[in-house]
TIGU-50792 format. One record per residue (C-alpha): y, x, z; residue number from 1. Coordinates in pm, 1 decimal. Example, Ala and Ser with C-alpha at 12.3 -4.5 7.8 and 13.67 -1.06 7.14 Angstrom:
{{-450.0, 1230.0, 780.0}, 1}
{{-106.0, 1367.0, 714.0}, 2}
END
This chain:
{{457.3, 1336.4, 1428.2}, 1}
{{415.2, 1694.0, 1359.0}, 2}
{{94.7, 1872.8, 1258.1}, 3}
{{-16.9, 2179.3, 1433.3}, 4}
{{-23.4, 2460.2, 1202.2}, 5}
{{-268.8, 2732.0, 1287.8}, 6}
{{-143.1, 3084.6, 1312.6}, 7}
{{-309.2, 3377.8, 1164.9}, 8}
{{-529.1, 3206.4, 907.2}, 9}
{{-534.6, 3311.6, 546.4}, 10}
{{-739.8, 3147.3, 281.0}, 11}
{{-896.3, 3480.2, 194.4}, 12}
{{-1046.9, 3494.3, 533.0}, 13}
{{-1218.6, 3153.9, 524.9}, 14}
{{-1591.5, 3101.1, 467.7}, 15}
{{-1705.4, 2786.4, 302.7}, 16}
{{-1945.3, 2568.1, 503.8}, 17}
{{-2186.5, 2449.7, 245.9}, 18}
{{-2438.3, 2240.6, 469.7}, 19}
{{-2441.6, 2068.8, 790.7}, 20}
{{-2730.2, 2149.8, 1039.6}, 21}
{{-2914.1, 1889.2, 1219.5}, 22}
{{-2701.6, 1767.8, 1516.6}, 23}
{{-2771.5, 1513.7, 1781.6}, 24}
{{-2635.7, 1178.5, 1686.9}, 25}
{{-2369.9, 1014.6, 1900.9}, 26}
{{-2379.2, 634.5, 1911.3}, 27}
{{-2067.2, 589.4, 2084.6}, 28}
{{-1943.3, 506.4, 2433.8}, 29}
{{-2027.8, 252.8, 2699.5}, 30}
{{-1816.2, 131.7, 2992.1}, 31}
{{-1969.0, -14.9, 3302.1}, 32}
{{-1886.3, -69.0, 3682.2}, 33}
{{-2020.6, 133.4, 3975.7}, 34}
{{-2183.2, -201.6, 4080.3}, 35}
{{-2349.3, -243.9, 3754.8}, 36}
{{-2486.1, 107.3, 3775.4}, 37}
{{-2610.5, 63.5, 4133.5}, 38}
{{-2783.5, -267.8, 4039.5}, 39}
{{-2974.6, -99.5, 3760.9}, 40}
{{-3087.9, 205.4, 3940.2}, 41}
{{-3479.0, 205.9, 4042.1}, 42}
{{-3551.2, 120.2, 4404.2}, 43}
{{-3539.9, 431.4, 4616.1}, 44}
{{-3304.6, 615.5, 4380.2}, 45}
{{-3001.7, 421.6, 4490.5}, 46}
{{-2817.7, 719.8, 4648.0}, 47}
{{-2451.7, 625.2, 4678.6}, 48}
{{-2333.0, 988.2, 4701.6}, 49}
{{-2467.7, 1326.2, 4631.3}, 50}
{{-2311.7, 1682.3, 4644.3}, 51}
{{-2235.0, 1870.1, 4328.4}, 52}
{{-2147.8, 2170.6, 4555.1}, 53}
{{-2076.1, 2204.1, 4915.9}, 54}
{{-1720.5, 2113.7, 4877.9}, 55}
{{-1746.8, 1829.8, 4636.6}, 56}
{{-1931.5, 1495.4, 4707.1}, 57}
{{-1966.3, 1244.9, 4427.3}, 58}
{{-1986.0, 883.3, 4528.4}, 59}
{{-2059.7, 585.5, 4310.3}, 60}
{{-1783.7, 345.2, 4399.9}, 61}
{{-1894.1, -17.3, 4303.3}, 62}
{{-1536.0, -109.5, 4198.1}, 63}
{{-1492.7, 194.9, 3991.9}, 64}
{{-1509.4, 184.7, 3607.7}, 65}
{{-1725.3, 456.5, 3455.5}, 66}
{{-1774.1, 569.9, 3087.1}, 67}
{{-2109.1, 711.2, 2932.9}, 68}
{{-2148.7, 877.9, 2603.3}, 69}
{{-2476.5, 750.2, 2443.7}, 70}
{{-2656.1, 1021.5, 2255.3}, 71}
{{-2972.5, 1007.0, 2044.7}, 72}
{{-3269.3, 1062.1, 2238.3}, 73}
{{-3480.0, 1379.8, 2125.4}, 74}
{{-3823.0, 1441.0, 2277.5}, 75}
{{-3859.5, 1784.3, 2410.5}, 76}
{{-4200.0, 1874.3, 2277.8}, 77}
{{-4190.6, 2261.5, 2330.2}, 78}
{{-4131.7, 2348.6, 1994.8}, 79}
{{-3873.0, 2600.7, 1933.1}, 80}
{{-3729.4, 2663.0, 1586.0}, 81}
{{-3497.7, 2970.7, 1621.6}, 82}
{{-3400.4, 2961.1, 1243.2}, 83}
{{-3256.2, 2597.2, 1298.1}, 84}
{{-3086.2, 2711.5, 1610.3}, 85}
{{-2938.3, 2995.3, 1430.4}, 86}
{{-2811.1, 2755.7, 1156.0}, 87}
{{-2649.5, 2532.9, 1420.9}, 88}
{{-2493.7, 2833.0, 1598.5}, 89}
{{-2347.6, 2960.1, 1276.5}, 90}
{{-2200.5, 2629.4, 1192.0}, 91}
{{-2045.9, 2592.4, 1528.7}, 92}
{{-1901.7, 2938.6, 1509.2}, 93}
{{-1762.8, 2896.2, 1147.6}, 94}
{{-1598.6, 2569.1, 1263.7}, 95}
{{-1436.2, 2734.0, 1570.9}, 96}
{{-1650.6, 2658.1, 1847.7}, 97}
{{-1711.5, 2920.9, 2103.9}, 98}
{{-2049.9, 2966.5, 2266.5}, 99}
{{-2054.1, 3051.9, 2632.1}, 100}
{{-2247.1, 3363.5, 2555.7}, 101}
{{-2580.7, 3265.2, 2708.6}, 102}
{{-2754.2, 2935.1, 2647.1}, 103}
{{-3057.0, 2803.9, 2800.3}, 104}
{{-3329.2, 2749.1, 2541.5}, 105}
{{-3432.8, 2431.3, 2730.4}, 106}
{{-3103.5, 2284.6, 2598.2}, 107}
{{-3248.3, 2296.4, 2250.0}, 108}
{{-3533.0, 2085.3, 2106.3}, 109}
{{-3653.0, 2149.2, 1753.5}, 110}
{{-3337.3, 2330.0, 1649.9}, 111}
{{-3106.2, 2069.3, 1789.3}, 112}
{{-2846.1, 2130.8, 2071.6}, 113}
{{-2907.2, 1888.3, 2336.7}, 114}
{{-2641.4, 1999.2, 2587.2}, 115}
{{-2307.1, 2041.3, 2438.9}, 116}
{{-2149.1, 2180.8, 2742.3}, 117}
{{-2283.6, 2520.8, 2613.5}, 118}
{{-2013.7, 2539.4, 2343.6}, 119}
{{-1630.2, 2510.0, 2388.7}, 120}
{{-1413.5, 2345.2, 2126.5}, 121}
{{-1141.9, 2556.2, 1943.5}, 122}
{{-870.2, 2642.5, 2215.2}, 123}
{{-1049.0, 2436.0, 2483.8}, 124}
{{-1081.6, 2539.2, 2846.2}, 125}
{{-1300.8, 2866.9, 2839.4}, 126}
{{-1227.8, 2941.8, 2458.0}, 127}
{{-1088.8, 3303.5, 2427.5}, 128}
{{-1030.5, 3509.1, 2114.4}, 129}
{{-1204.5, 3804.1, 2273.6}, 130}
{{-1518.1, 3603.6, 2330.0}, 131}
{{-1506.0, 3418.6, 1988.6}, 132}
{{-1803.0, 3569.7, 1806.0}, 133}
{{-2101.7, 3499.0, 1611.9}, 134}
{{-2403.4, 3430.8, 1846.1}, 135}
{{-2740.9, 3537.8, 1750.4}, 136}
{{-3019.6, 3283.4, 1851.8}, 137}
{{-3261.8, 3562.3, 1961.6}, 138}
{{-2994.1, 3702.5, 2223.5}, 139}
{{-2804.1, 3391.9, 2312.2}, 140}
{{-3104.3, 3156.3, 2391.2}, 141}
{{-3267.5, 3261.1, 2729.9}, 142}
{{-3586.2, 3109.8, 2883.3}, 143}
END
């Protein structure tokens, strides 16, 4: 197997990461069938289909296999710690993640990023060198 060798990186341009900010814990994955999901939905909430947009309708199929990622539950108590948000944004930037430019403040709780779809992994869909830059919490987080 061949390792990917990043182009354009030189040791003199690297910045040491000395501490890890508080991140939401991931406890793993869970697989289940559509039938199991439908059996555990509250009465009155058992919609079998819903539209994500007018052209796409998502249907829970009883025979289908689904996977969920299980994350730590973090209470949203309205406390907003911009310094902790900035620390997390800087860490993600230094490790190659690209922010989407604007993030909803409601996707953060006590300086912990709740919705990871606000960042793109290095070279992932939506990641681009021109938009790869350090985000400032006071500009990136919108209410």
